[in-house]
C-alpha positions in Angstrom: 160.4 129.2 162.6 157.5 130.9 161.2 158.4 129.5 157.8 158.7 126.0 159.2 155.1 126.1 160.6 153.7 127.3 157.3 155.4 124.5 155.4 154.2 121.9 157.9 150.7 123.3 157.7 150.7 123.0 153.9 151.8 119.4 154.0 149.2 118.4 156.5 146.2 120.3 155.0 145.9 118.2 151.8 145.6 121.1 149.4 144.9 119.9 145.9 147.3 120.5 143.1 146.2 122.0 139.8 146.5 118.7 138.0 144.3 117.0 140.6 141.7 119.7 140.3 141.5 119.3 136.5 141.2 115.5 136.7 138.5 115.9 139.3 136.5 118.2 137.0 136.9 115.7 134.1 135.8 112.8 136.3 132.7 114.8 137.5 131.8 115.7 133.9 132.1 112.1 132.8 129.9 110.9 135.6 127.3 113.4 134.6 127.4 112.2 131.0 127.0 108.6 132.2 124.0 109.6 134.4 122.4 111.5 131.4 123.0 108.4 129.2 121.2 106.1 131.7 118.4 108.6 132.0 118.0 108.7 128.2 117.9 104.9 128.0 115.2 104.8 130.7 113.1 107.4 129.0 113.4 105.6 125.7 112.3 102.3 127.3 109.3 104.1 128.9 108.4 105.7 125.6 108.5 102.5 123.7 106.4 100.8 126.4 103.6 103.4 126.0 100.4 101.9 124.5 99.3 102.9 121.0 96.2 105.1 120.8 93.9 104.7 117.8 93.3 107.9 115.8 89.8 109.2 115.1 90.7 109.8 111.5 93.7 107.7 110.3 96.3 109.4 108.1 99.3 108.2 106.1 102.5 110.1 105.4 103.9 110.2 101.9 102.9 110.3 98.3 101.3 107.7 96.0 101.8 107.5 92.2 99.9 105.4 89.6 98.9 105.6 86.0 95.7 107.5 85.0 93.8 107.6 81.8 94.2 110.8 79.9 91.1 113.0 79.4 91.1 112.8 75.5 91.3 109.0 75.6 88.6 108.8 78.3 86.3 110.7 76.0 87.0 108.5 73.0 85.0 105.5 71.7 87.4 102.9 73.1 87.5 104.4 76.6 86.0 101.4 78.2 88.7 99.1 76.7 91.6 101.3 77.8 90.1 101.7 81.2 89.9 97.9 81.7 93.4 97.5 80.4 94.7 100.1 82.7 93.0 98.4 85.7 94.8 95.2 84.9 98.3 96.6 84.3 98.4 99.5 86.7 100.9 99.7 89.5 101.1 101.9 92.6 104.3 103.4 94.0 104.8 105.0 97.4 107.4 107.6 98.3 108.2 109.8 101.2 108.9 112.8 99.0 106.9 114.3 96.1 109.7 114.0 93.6 109.8 110.2 93.9 113.6 110.0 94.1 115.8 107.3 95.7 119.3 107.5 97.0 121.9 105.8 94.9 125.5 105.4 95.8 128.1 106.2 93.2 131.8 106.2 94.2 131.0 106.7 97.9 128.7 109.7 97.1 125.0 109.5 97.6 123.0 111.1 94.8 119.3 111.3 94.3 118.0 109.5 91.1 114.4 109.3 89.8 112.4 106.2 90.5 111.2 104.6 87.3 107.5 103.9 87.0 106.7 100.6 85.2 103.4 98.8 84.4 102.9 95.2 85.1 104.2 92.8 82.4 101.4 91.2 80.4 102.1 87.6 79.3 100.2 85.7 76.5 98.2 83.6 79.0 97.1 86.6 80.9 96.2 88.4 77.7 94.0 85.5 76.5 92.2 85.6 79.9 91.9 89.3 79.6 90.4 89.2 76.1 87.7 86.7 77.2 86.8 88.9 80.2 86.4 92.0 77.9 84.3 90.1 75.3 81.7 89.1 77.9 
């Protein structure tokens, strides 16, 4: 009879089985992840809604590359001519790293390749205008 009461008590007490306990733990963990995701979204929205503050001294991240006249040419007799030519054909490049490399995909592998630095192309019409501006 004693055994009968114990079995009856176990059936009525709603004790959780091991599988039910594991599934409850998983559900609780997933609910926490969902709450964290909602909190992250809310924080990102609040962060993007913040107003921009002007800086006292503005700064720019990255590197700048352009062509410069060599010292020996700058000291020569025709330095003024070369300086004006360089001002007309010079180009400026910007890069986030000092090496001026860009990613290039080759056969599903990304490798870093050097960026080429080119001057502006000079056409005959531009050259004629350029000659007249130097002669003045």
